[in-house]
C-alpha positions in Angstrom: -31.5 9.5 -27.2 -30.6 13.0 -28.4 -27.3 13.2 -30.3 -24.8 15.8 -29.3 -24.5 18.8 -31.5 -21.1 19.8 -32.9 -20.9 22.7 -30.5 -21.6 20.6 -27.5 -19.0 18.1 -28.6 -16.4 20.8 -28.9 -17.3 22.2 -25.4 -16.9 18.8 -23.9 -13.4 18.4 -25.4 -12.5 21.9 -24.1 -13.3 20.9 -20.5 -11.4 17.6 -21.0 -8.2 19.2 -22.3 -6.8 20.2 -18.8 -7.1 16.6 -17.6 -5.7 15.1 -20.8 -2.8 17.6 -20.7 -2.1 16.7 -17.0 -2.1 13.0 -17.8 0.1 13.4 -20.8 2.7 15.6 -19.1 2.9 13.8 -15.7 2.1 10.2 -16.7 2.5 9.3 -20.3 5.7 11.3 -21.0 7.5 10.1 -17.9 6.6 6.6 -18.7 7.9 6.8 -22.3 11.0 8.6 -21.2 11.7 6.0 -18.4 11.1 3.1 -20.8 13.6 4.6 -23.3 16.2 5.1 -20.5 16.2 1.3 -19.8 18.3 0.7 -22.9 20.9 3.4 -22.1 23.5 4.3 -19.5 23.1 7.9 -18.3 24.1 9.8 -15.2 21.4 12.5 -15.3 24.1 15.1 -16.0 26.1 14.3 -19.1 24.5 15.1 -22.5 25.9 11.8 -23.8 23.9 8.6 -23.3 25.5 5.2 -24.0 23.3 2.6 -25.6 23.6 -0.7 -23.7 20.7 -2.6 -25.1 19.4 -5.2 -22.7 22.4 -4.8 -20.4 20.5 -3.0 -17.6 17.7 -5.6 -17.6 20.2 -8.5 -17.4 22.2 -6.8 -14.6 19.1 -6.1 -12.6 18.1 -9.8 -12.8 21.5 -10.8 -11.4 21.7 -8.1 -8.7 21.6 -9.2 -5.0 20.2 -5.8 -4.1 17.3 -6.3 -6.5 16.7 -9.8 -5.2 16.4 -8.4 -1.7 14.1 -5.6 -2.8 11.8 -8.2 -4.5 11.4 -10.2 -1.3 10.9 -7.4 1.2 7.3 -6.5 0.1 6.2 -10.0 0.8 7.8 -10.0 4.2 6.1 -6.7 5.1 2.8 -8.0 3.6 2.8 -11.1 5.8 2.4 -8.8 8.8 0.8 -5.8 7.3 -2.2 -7.5 5.6 -3.7 -9.3 8.7 -2.8 -6.3 10.9 -4.5 -3.7 8.8 -7.5 -5.9 8.0 -8.1 -6.5 11.7 -7.5 -2.9 12.7 -9.5 -1.3 9.9 -12.4 -3.7 10.2 -12.4 -3.3 14.0 -12.4 0.5 13.7 -15.3 0.3 11.2 -17.4 -1.9 13.4 -16.7 0.4 16.4 -17.7 3.5 14.5 -20.8 1.8 13.1 -21.9 0.8 16.6 -22.3 4.4 17.6 -25.6 6.0 16.7 -24.3 9.6 17.0 -20.9 11.2 16.4 -19.9 8.8 13.7 -18.4 11.5 11.6 -16.3 12.8 14.5 -15.0 9.3 15.2 -14.2 8.7 11.6 -12.2 11.9 11.4 -10.3 10.9 14.5 -9.2 7.6 13.1 -8.6 9.0 9.7 -6.0 11.6 11.0 -3.0 9.3 10.9 -3.5 8.8 7.2 -3.4 12.6 6.6 -0.1 12.9 8.5 3.1 12.8 6.4 5.1 9.6 6.4 8.2 11.5 7.5 6.5 12.9 10.6 5.1 9.5 11.6 8.4 7.9 11.0 10.1 10.4 13.4 7.4 9.6 16.0 7.9 5.8 15.6 11.7 6.3 15.7 11.4 8.1 19.0 9.1 5.4 20.4 11.5 2.6 19.6 14.6 4.5 20.7 16.8 3.0 23.4 15.8 5.5 26.1 12.1 5.7 25.3 9.5 4.9 28.0 8.3 2.0 26.0 11.7 0.4 25.9 12.4 1.1 29.6 9.2 -0.7 30.5 10.1 -3.7 28.2 13.6 -3.7 29.7 12.2 -3.9 33.3 10.1 -6.9 32.2 12.5 -9.0 30.1 15.8 -7.6 31.3 17.1 -6.0 28.0 16.1 -3.5 25.3 15.2 -5.1 21.9 17.1 -3.6 19.0 13.9 -2.8 17.1 15.6 -1.3 14.0 18.8 -3.2 14.1 17.3 -6.7 14.0 15.9 -7.7 10.6 12.7 -9.4 11.8 12.0 -6.6 14.3 12.6 -3.9 11.7 10.1 -5.6 9.3 7.6 -5.8 12.2 8.0 -2.1 13.1 7.6 -0.9 9.5 4.6 -3.2 8.8 2.8 -2.1 11.9 3.5 1.5 11.3 2.1 1.3 7.8 -0.9 -0.6 9.2 -1.5 2.1 11.8 -1.3 4.8 9.1 -3.7 3.2 6.6 -6.1 1.5 9.0 -8.3 4.7 9.3 -8.5 5.1 5.5 -9.4 1.4 4.9 -11.9 1.7 7.9 -13.9 4.2 5.9 -14.2 1.8 3.0 -15.4 -0.9 5.4 -17.8 1.5 7.1 -19.5 2.3 3.9 -19.9 -1.5 3.3 -21.3 -2.1 6.8 -23.9 0.7 6.4 -25.1 -0.9 3.1 -25.9 -4.3 4.7 -29.7 -4.6 5.1 -30.8 -5.0 8.8 -33.3 -7.6 7.7 -30.4 -10.1 7.3 -29.4 -9.7 10.9 -33.1 -9.9 12.1 -33.6 -13.1 10.1 -30.4 -14.6 11.6 -31.4 -13.6 15.1 -34.8 -15.4 14.6 -32.9 -18.5 13.5 -30.9 -18.4 16.7 -27.6 -17.1 15.3 -25.4 -15.1 17.8 -23.3 -12.0 17.1 -20.2 -13.9 16.3 -21.9 -16.3 13.9 -23.7 -13.4 12.3 -20.5 -11.5 11.9 -18.7 -14.3 10.0 -21.8 -15.6 8.1 -23.4 -12.3 7.2 -21.1 -9.3 7.8 -17.9 -10.7 6.2 -19.6 -12.1 3.0 -21.6 -8.9 2.6 -18.5 -6.8 2.9 -17.0 -8.5 -0.3 -17.0 -5.3 -2.4 -15.2 -3.3 0.3 -12.9 -6.2 1.2 -12.0 -6.6 -2.5 -11.1 -2.9 -2.8 -9.1 -2.9 0.4 -7.1 -6.0 -0.5 -6.2 -4.7 -4.0 -5.1 -1.3 -2.5 -3.2 -2.9 0.4 -1.3 -5.4 -1.8 -0.4 -2.7 -4.4 0.8 -0.4 -1.6 3.4 -2.9 -0.5 5.3 -2.5 -3.8 5.5 1.3 -3.4 6.8 1.5 0.2 9.6 4.1 0.5 9.3 6.7 3.3 9.1 4.4 6.3 12.2 2.2 5.6 14.1 5.2 4.3 13.5 7.2 7.5 13.7 4.3 10.0 16.4 2.0 8.7 17.7 3.2 5.4 17.0 -0.2 4.0 19.0 -2.1 6.6 20.1 -4.0 8.5 21.8 -5.9 5.7 19.1 -5.0 3.1 16.4 -6.6 5.3 14.1 -3.6 4.7 15.4 -2.6 1.3 12.3 -2.1 -0.9 11.9 -1.6 -4.6 11.6 2.2 -4.3 14.7 2.4 -2.1 16.7 0.6 -4.7 15.4 2.7 -7.6 16.2 5.8 -5.6 19.6 4.6 -4.7 20.6 3.7 -8.3 19.1 6.9 -9.8 20.4 9.5 -7.3 23.3 7.9 -5.4 25.1 6.1 -8.2 23.5 8.3 -10.9 22.5 5.3 -13.1 19.2 6.5 -14.4 18.9 3.7 -17.1 19.6 0.9 -14.6 17.1 2.5 -12.1 14.5 2.5 -14.9 15.0 -1.2 -15.6 14.4 -1.9 -11.9 11.3 0.2 -12.0 10.1 -2.0 -14.9 10.5 -5.1 -12.9 8.7 -3.5 -10.0 5.8 -2.7 -12.3 5.7 -6.3 -13.6 5.7 -7.6 -10.1 2.8 -5.4 -9.1 0.7 -6.5 -12.1 1.4 -10.2 -11.4 0.7 -10.1 -7.7 -2.3 -7.8 -7.8 -3.7 -10.0 -10.7 -3.3 -13.1 -8.5 -5.0 -11.5 -5.5 -7.7 -10.2 -7.8 -8.4 -13.8 -9.0 -8.4 -15.1 -5.5 -10.8 -12.5 -4.2 -13.2 -13.0 -7.2 -13.2 -16.8 -6.5 -14.0 -16.1 -2.9 -16.8 -13.7 -3.9 -18.3 -16.2 -6.2 -18.3 -18.8 -3.5 -20.4 -16.4 -1.3 -22.9 -15.5 -4.0 -21.3 -12.4 -5.6 -21.1 -12.2 -9.4 -18.1 -10.7 -11.2 
């Protein structure tokens, strides 16, 4: 193998500098600054910062609002994960069943992901409004209009399904690439053995989709700890903190109460929760993969 000359090494570093500078300015510096803020009380305006030691971390552990924010991602996840997996896998299978126009179909299903969370929230808010055609139809059937955003369980349902709708097209593309990488010989052999479509789907398709399923699960679980726009636009975190997420609490403490240090301590707990939960999901998915013949 030929060794790089000194000039080639310098050229490589020159091309890398913009990326390194971007990473340092927008990731490393904010992380270090936020970590230092944890140990101080600062209102983002005053030049004076009061050192409080571990006070912010202890207060966050005892806060009812933080406790609520820690539970909400799991409530949303309980609905979001099965919904988005079924929707995205169904979309991928549908697109893959077409011999032509697959690209056009993929773009059509991908469009909701490209839309802003604000615009989609406004659409959903209109759909669940008291006078919407959907609610009028429901009222004619059951005799009353459900308070979609004022009832805790229904508000969680609306937010979870909205996020699933938005991300199903994106995850479907991941599944589609996995479907198209499965050898047809496996299905032909299964057909010879007398396996039907349903059995082939669960015995061949799902296990062979492990790499795609692994990626989607990690992305989807991590996403739940960064939800902000949907509850902010639809419910503001209510009713009674039922949809109050980590990011809503961080935003509230940083910009409403002007407690930057306290907000940073909550962000630290959020990061710890993400690492723990994603780590657990990763282990579970790896164990499932090994059980179906995949190596780590």
